[in-house]
C-alpha positions in Angstrom: -0.1 0.1 0.2 1.4 3.4 -1.0 1.4 5.7 1.6 1.6 9.7 1.9 5.5 9.6 2.9 6.3 7.5 -0.2 4.2 10.0 -2.4 6.0 13.1 -0.9 9.3 11.5 -0.9 8.8 10.5 -4.8 7.5 13.9 -5.5 10.4 15.5 -4.0 13.0 13.7 -5.9 11.0 14.2 -9.4 10.4 17.8 -8.9 13.9 18.3 -7.3 16.1 16.4 -9.6 13.9 17.4 -12.7 14.0 20.9 -11.5 17.8 20.8 -11.3 17.8 19.0 -14.7 16.0 22.0 -16.3 18.1 24.5 -14.6 21.2 22.6 -15.9 19.6 22.5 -19.5 18.7 26.3 -19.4 22.1 27.2 -18.2 23.9 25.3 -20.8 21.3 26.5 -23.3 22.2 30.1 -22.5 26.2 29.6 -23.0 25.7 27.3 -26.1 23.3 29.9 -28.0 26.2 32.2 -27.9 28.5 29.7 -29.3 26.3 28.4 -31.9 24.1 29.8 -34.4 20.3 29.5 -34.4 20.1 27.3 -37.5 22.1 24.5 -35.5 19.1 24.5 -32.9 16.4 24.5 -35.7 18.3 21.4 -37.5 18.6 19.6 -34.1 14.9 20.3 -33.2 14.2 18.1 -36.5 16.5 15.2 -35.6 14.8 14.9 -32.2 11.3 15.4 -33.9 12.1 12.4 -36.1 13.7 10.1 -33.5 10.7 11.1 -31.1 8.4 10.1 -33.8 9.8 7.0 -34.5 9.8 6.0 -30.6 6.2 7.1 -30.3 5.2 5.0 -33.6 6.6 2.1 -31.9 5.4 2.5 -28.2 3.7 -0.6 -26.8 3.5 1.1 -23.2 6.2 -1.4 -21.8 6.8 0.7 -18.7 3.2 1.0 -17.8 2.6 -2.6 -18.6 5.2 -3.5 -15.6 3.5 -0.8 -13.4 0.0 -2.3 -13.5 0.8 -6.0 -13.9 -0.2 -7.8 -10.7 3.1 -10.3 -11.2 5.5 -7.6 -12.4 8.6 -9.2 -10.2 8.1 -12.4 -12.4 11.6 -13.1 -13.9 10.3 -14.6 -17.2 7.9 -11.6 -17.4 10.6 -9.1 -17.0 13.0 -10.9 -19.4 10.3 -11.2 -22.2 9.5 -7.6 -21.7 13.2 -6.4 -21.8 13.7 -8.6 -25.1 10.9 -6.7 -26.7 12.6 -3.6 -25.6 15.8 -4.6 -27.3 14.2 -5.6 -30.5 12.4 -2.4 -30.7 15.6 -0.5 -30.2 17.3 -2.1 -33.1 14.2 -1.7 -35.2 14.0 1.9 -34.4 17.7 2.3 -35.6 17.0 0.5 -38.9 13.8 2.9 -39.6 16.0 5.9 -38.8 18.6 4.7 -41.3 16.0 4.0 -43.9 14.7 7.4 -43.5 18.2 9.1 -43.6 19.0 7.2 -46.8 15.5 8.1 -48.3 16.7 11.9 -47.7 20.0 11.4 -49.5 18.4 9.5 -52.2 15.9 12.4 -52.9 18.2 15.2 -52.6 21.5 13.7 -54.1 20.5 11.1 -56.6 17.1 12.4 -57.9 18.2 16.1 -57.2 15.1 17.2 -55.8 15.0 20.2 -53.4 12.9 19.3 -50.6 13.2 22.9 -49.1 13.1 24.0 -45.6 15.1 22.2 -43.0 14.5 18.9 -44.5 16.7 19.7 -47.4 19.7 20.5 -45.1 22.7 18.2 -46.3 23.6 17.4 -42.8 20.3 16.0 -41.7 20.8 12.6 -42.8 24.1 12.2 -41.2 22.8 13.6 -38.0 19.7 11.3 -37.8 22.0 8.2 -38.0 24.4 9.3 -35.5 21.7 10.3 -33.0 19.7 7.4 -34.0 22.2 5.0 -31.9 20.6 6.5 -28.7 17.6 4.3 -29.8 19.3 1.2 -30.0 21.4 1.9 -26.7 18.2 2.7 -24.6 16.9 -0.5 -25.8 19.5 -2.5 -23.5 18.3 -0.3 -20.4 17.2 -2.6 -17.5 13.6 -2.6 -16.5 14.5 -1.0 -13.2 12.7 2.2 -13.8 9.2 0.5 -14.2 9.9 -2.1 -11.3 11.0 0.8 -8.8 8.1 3.1 -10.0 5.7 0.5 -8.7 6.8 1.3 -5.1 7.4 5.0 -5.9 11.0 4.6 -5.3 12.3 7.3 -7.7 15.2 8.7 -5.7 18.2 6.6 -7.3 16.3 6.9 -10.8 16.1 10.6 -10.7 19.9 10.9 -9.5 20.9 8.6 -12.5 19.2 10.8 -14.9 20.8 13.8 -13.4 24.2 12.5 -13.7 23.9 11.4 -17.2 22.7 14.9 -18.0 25.7 16.4 -16.5 28.1 14.3 -18.2 26.3 14.9 -21.7 26.2 18.9 -20.9 29.8 18.9 -20.1 30.7 17.3 -23.3 28.5 19.5 -25.0 30.0 22.8 -23.6 33.5 21.6 -24.1 32.9 20.9 -27.8 31.0 23.5 -28.4 33.5 26.0 -27.1 36.4 24.5 -29.0 34.7 23.6 -32.3 31.7 25.8 -32.6 30.0 22.7 -34.3 26.6 21.2 -34.4 28.2 17.9 -33.6 28.6 19.1 -29.9 24.8 18.7 -29.6 25.1 15.2 -31.1 28.0 14.0 -28.7 26.0 15.4 -25.6 23.1 13.1 -26.6 25.3 9.9 -27.2 27.3 10.5 -24.0 24.2 11.1 -21.8 22.3 7.9 -23.1 25.6 5.6 -22.6 26.1 7.0 -19.1 22.4 6.7 -18.3 22.2 3.0 -19.2 25.6 2.1 -17.7 24.4 3.9 -14.4 21.4 2.0 -14.4 23.1 -1.5 -14.5 25.5 -0.3 -12.1 23.1 1.0 -9.2 20.3 -1.7 -9.5 20.7 -5.3 -9.4 18.2 -6.3 -12.0 19.8 -8.1 -14.7 18.0 -9.8 -17.8 18.3 -12.5 -20.4 16.9 -12.8 -23.9 13.6 -14.7 -23.7 10.6 -14.8 -25.7 7.4 -16.1 -23.8 4.5 -16.2 -26.5 1.7 -15.7 -24.0 3.6 -12.9 -22.3 4.2 -11.4 -25.8 0.4 -11.6 -26.5 -0.5 -10.1 -23.2 1.9 -6.9 -23.9 0.3 -6.6 -27.5 -3.2 -6.7 -26.2 -2.3 -4.0 -23.5 -0.2 -1.9 -25.8 -2.3 -1.9 -29.0 -4.3 1.2 -28.0 -1.3 2.8 -26.5 0.6 2.3 -29.8 -2.2 4.0 -31.7 -2.4 6.7 -29.0 1.4 7.2 -29.0 1.5 7.5 -32.6 -1.2 10.3 -32.6 0.2 11.8 -29.4 3.4 12.5 -31.5 1.7 13.9 -34.6 -0.3 16.2 -32.2 2.6 17.4 -30.1 5.3 17.5 -32.8 3.3 18.5 -35.6 3.9 22.0 -35.3 7.6 21.3 -35.8 7.0 19.2 -38.7 4.8 21.6 -40.4 6.9 24.7 -39.4 9.9 23.0 -41.0 8.6 23.2 -44.4 7.3 27.0 -43.9 10.1 28.8 -42.1 13.9 29.0 -42.0 16.1 26.7 -39.7 17.0 30.1 -37.8 13.3 30.8 -37.0 12.7 27.2 -36.1 15.7 27.7 -33.7 14.0 30.5 -32.1 10.8 28.9 -31.8 12.4 25.8 -30.2 13.9 28.0 -27.5 10.4 29.2 -26.7 9.1 25.5 -26.7 12.0 24.5 -24.3 11.2 27.1 -21.8 7.6 26.2 -21.7 8.3 22.5 -21.9 10.3 22.5 -18.8 7.2 23.2 -16.8 5.1 21.0 -19.0 7.9 18.2 -18.3 7.6 18.5 -14.6 3.7 18.1 -14.9 4.2 15.1 -17.2 6.8 13.5 -14.6 4.5 14.0 -11.7 1.5 12.6 -13.6 3.2 9.5 -15.0 5.4 8.6 -12.4 3.6 9.4 -9.3 -0.2 10.1 -10.3 -0.4 6.8 -12.5 1.0 4.3 -9.8 -1.1 6.2 -7.2 -4.3 6.2 -9.1 -3.6 2.3 -10.0 -3.3 1.7 -6.1 -6.6 3.5 -5.4 -8.3 1.7 -8.3 -7.1 -1.7 -6.7 -7.9 -0.8 -3.1 -10.6 1.9 -3.0 -12.1 2.4 -6.3 -15.2 4.3 -4.8 -12.7 7.2 -3.7 -11.3 7.7 -7.1 -13.1 10.8 -8.2 -12.4 12.3 -4.7 -8.5 11.6 -4.8 -8.4 12.5 -8.5 -9.7 16.1 -7.6 -7.7 16.3 -4.8 -4.5 16.1 -6.5 -5.9 18.3 -9.6 -6.6 21.2 -7.0 -3.1 21.4 -5.9 -1.7 20.9 -9.3 -4.1 23.4 -10.9 -3.5 26.0 -8.2 0.4 26.0 -8.8 0.5 25.8 -12.5 -2.3 28.3 -13.3 -0.5 31.0 -11.1 2.6 30.3 -13.1 0.6 30.6 -16.4 -0.4 34.2 -15.4 3.1 35.1 -14.4 4.7 33.9 -17.6 2.2 35.7 -19.9 3.0 38.9 -18.0 6.8 38.6 -18.1 7.8 36.0 -21.0 9.3 38.8 -23.4 11.3 40.3 -20.4 12.7 36.6 -19.6 14.0 36.2 -23.2 15.2 39.8 -23.3 17.0 39.0 -20.1 18.4 35.5 -21.0 19.3 35.8 -24.7 20.6 38.1 -27.2 18.5 40.0 -29.8 18.7 37.1 -32.2 16.1 35.3 -30.0 13.9 38.4 -29.2 10.7 37.1 -31.1 10.8 34.0 -28.8 9.3 36.2 -26.0 6.1 36.7 -28.1 6.1 33.0 -28.8 6.4 32.1 -25.2 3.6 34.2 -24.1 1.1 32.5 -26.6 2.5 28.9 -25.6 2.0 29.6 -22.0 -1.7 29.0 -22.5 -0.9 25.5 -23.8 -0.2 24.6 -20.2 -3.9 24.9 -19.5 -4.5 22.0 -21.6 -1.7 19.9 -20.1 -3.2 20.5 -16.4 -6.8 19.6 -17.7 -6.1 16.4 -19.7 -2.8 14.5 -18.3 -3.9 13.4 -15.1 -7.4 12.5 -16.2 -5.8 10.5 -18.8 -3.7 8.6 -16.3 -7.0 8.1 -14.3 -8.7 6.5 -17.0 -5.5 4.4 -17.8 -5.7 3.1 -14.3 -9.2 1.9 -14.9 -7.8 0.1 -18.2 -9.4 2.4 -20.4 -6.4 3.0 -22.8 -8.5 3.4 -26.0 -9.7 7.0 -24.9 -6.0 8.3 -25.2 -6.3 7.4 -28.8 -9.5 9.2 -29.4 -8.2 12.2 -27.6 -5.1 12.4 -29.5 -6.9 11.9 -32.7 -8.9 15.2 -31.9 -5.7 17.1 -31.5 -4.1 15.5 -34.3 -6.7 16.6 -36.7 -6.8 20.0 -35.1 -2.9 20.7 -35.5 -2.9 19.4 -39.0 -5.7 21.4 -40.3 -5.6 24.2 -38.1 -1.9 25.1 -38.1 -1.5 25.6 -41.9 -4.8 27.6 -42.2 -3.7 30.0 -39.5 -0.1 30.1 -40.8 -1.6 31.2 -44.2 -3.7 33.9 -42.7 -2.0 35.0 -39.7 1.6 33.9 -40.0 3.9 32.1 -37.4 2.3 33.8 -34.3 -1.2 32.9 -35.6 0.0 29.2 -36.2 1.2 29.2 -32.6 -2.4 29.9 -31.3 -3.2 26.8 -33.3 -0.8 24.7 -31.0 -2.6 26.0 -28.0 -6.1 25.0 -29.4 -4.7 21.6 -30.3 -4.0 21.1 -26.7 -7.5 21.4 -25.5 -9.2 20.0 -28.7 -9.6 16.5 -27.2 -10.9 17.5 -23.8 -14.7 17.1 -24.7 -14.2 13.3 -25.7 -12.0 12.9 -22.6 -14.8 14.3 -20.4 -17.6 12.1 -21.9 -15.6 9.1 -21.1 -14.7 10.3 -17.5 -18.5 11.2 -17.1 -19.4 7.6 -18.1 -16.9 6.4 -15.4 -18.5 8.8 -12.7 -15.2 10.6 -12.1 -16.1 14.0 -13.7 -17.2 17.2 -12.4 -17.2 20.4 -14.8 -17.1 22.7 -11.9 -14.1 21.0 -10.5 -12.3 21.0 -13.6 -12.7 24.8 -14.3 -12.8 26.1 -10.7 -9.1 27.2 -10.6 -8.9 28.9 -13.9 -9.6 32.6 -12.7 -6.3 32.2 -11.0 -4.7 32.7 -14.4 -6.2 36.3 -14.7 -5.5 37.2 -11.0 -2.1 36.2 -11.4 -1.5 37.9 -14.5 -3.0 41.3 -13.1 -0.9 41.1 -9.9 2.2 40.4 -11.9 1.7 43.1 -14.3 0.8 45.6 -11.4 4.0 44.5 -9.6 5.9 45.3 -12.8 4.4 48.6 -13.4 5.0 49.7 -9.8 8.5 48.5 -9.9 9.0 50.4 -13.1 7.2 53.6 -11.7 9.4 53.2 -8.4 12.7 53.2 -10.6 11.5 56.1 -12.6 10.8 58.0 -9.3 14.2 57.0 -8.1 15.9 58.0 -11.4 14.1 61.5 -11.1 15.2 62.0 -7.5 18.8 61.1 -8.5 18.6 63.7 -11.5 17.3 66.6 -9.2 20.0 65.8 -6.7 22.7 65.9 -9.3 21.1 69.1 -11.0 21.1 70.6 -7.4 24.7 69.8 -6.8 25.6 71.2 -10.5 23.6 74.5 -9.4 25.5 74.8 -6.2 28.6 74.6 -7.9 
């Protein structure tokens, strides 16, 4: 039985380690953006979009399968799931290589100008090298899933943080000396190797290749809707970059990726809490006290919404100032982008934990329906908005896509008697309150600085007159 101490401890490690991770990422990003040109970040953004897409299109929910399984400590089960993961890693590398080869064939052999970021001659080689991380990750032990069942997140978060530190150190050193995009590539490879190696070093779990047909069948039965949902999730979440890559330059995409990164830091914390704490906790409630599911769900949501909606209001007020303070003038347009993208966090708050709640009830098909709504909205809405209102208008399409699936999700939650419209929207006004208070604070501080400068001028003038 999961207790409050376990929840608090897991939350502390996730928020603490992930927070440090994001600070490290931001700090290194501030340095690297001064060493490398924006085009490099736009190019790497597409590399990761492609890799992430192949990962999502092959996702069978192996982590969730272990977390939910009643006999998750069964050695045969763990070995079979691990073997599936290894095979998936090699398949991903093969698909990436085929995709890179197709780009070379189109651009070099057929001499067709694809245009945008996709036509960059470095893209194929970048894809293949970074694609090695997919194969390496395939050999990672099932320790994260097993430990997450008991909310033992401490050592897992430390492993991720140490791996990031190694990768960041390599990236900064190479970027400083060579000013090359390969510094970003090397960081990804090193971080992945260190992460997998530490997972084996710290945890005692060891696996052998195994293939049990009944377990494989069980995995695919569980993961079929997750597979479809993951594919649609990718298209919905990364569709903006896929579309923008053919409409804007690599430099513009690089600036957009900065805004996405800063908003993504907050979204990442939310996803970590929902997935690594919310889902195991809700599974425990479903198994022990299903009649309390709605109460516990909104108990968690209230605390999460209060924090995030206040943050949203603050971000809308100060996003341009943040960009101006952190980056040089080449990235100034990211401020307005970040303001708009702040609204996307509303959709994250109002959907993520609800989907985990339904997954705990073994209703995984709903995730596919929600992501289908988002996918349609993004791929139809973004090109139209871009055509009429330009890049900023299209970014509003990203925000709209984040909430497009809520009606479908709420209908299913209502069927399961775990939905209340009032409890869903009760904290929304905090965004406006937070925005107004932050704006007033900025105006007040600006007015105060103006008065101080005026007083100093008067004093200086008085001294000049006395002389």
